C-alpha positions as CSV (number, residue, x, y, z in Angstrom):
1,M,19.5,6.9,-35.6
2,Y,19.5,10.0,-33.4
3,Q,17.3,10.0,-30.3
4,S,16.8,13.1,-28.1
5,C,16.5,12.7,-24.4
6,F,13.9,15.4,-24.3
7,T,11.1,13.7,-26.1
8,F,7.6,12.9,-24.9
9,G,5.1,11.1,-27.0
10,G,7.4,11.4,-30.0
11,G,7.7,15.2,-29.9
12,D,10.9,17.0,-29.4
13,L,10.8,19.3,-26.3
14,V,14.1,21.1,-26.9
15,P,13.2,24.8,-27.7
16,T,14.7,26.3,-30.8
17,V,16.9,29.4,-30.8
18,E,13.9,31.5,-32.0
19,E,11.8,30.2,-29.1
20,Y,14.5,31.2,-26.6
21,M,14.8,34.7,-28.1
22,L,11.1,35.2,-28.0
23,Y,11.0,34.2,-24.4
24,F,13.8,36.6,-23.4
25,V,12.4,39.5,-25.4
26,A,8.9,38.9,-23.8
27,R,10.5,38.9,-20.3
28,R,12.4,42.1,-21.1
29,F,9.2,43.8,-22.4
30,K,7.3,42.8,-19.2
31,Q,10.1,44.3,-17.1
32,I,10.0,47.6,-19.0
33,E,6.2,47.8,-18.7
34,F,6.3,47.0,-15.0
35,T,9.0,49.7,-14.4
36,R,6.8,52.3,-16.3
37,E,3.8,51.3,-14.1
38,L,5.8,51.7,-10.9
39,R,7.1,55.1,-12.0
40,G,3.6,56.2,-12.8
41,I,2.3,55.1,-9.4
42,A,5.3,56.7,-7.7
43,N,4.7,60.0,-9.5
44,V,1.1,60.0,-8.4
45,F,2.0,59.5,-4.7
46,L,5.0,61.9,-4.8
47,G,2.8,64.5,-6.4
48,R,0.3,64.4,-3.5
49,I,3.0,64.8,-0.8
């Protein structure tokens, strides 16, 4: 019988490949949005100088 070392209360805590991909895509999307926001703020301040 196979027993995972990442179990808690009978549930397997090892993320699937799909969960990993979703995590990395979400992180990348947040970075892109953050960069857009910073550019917008920089344009506002540079436009006032």
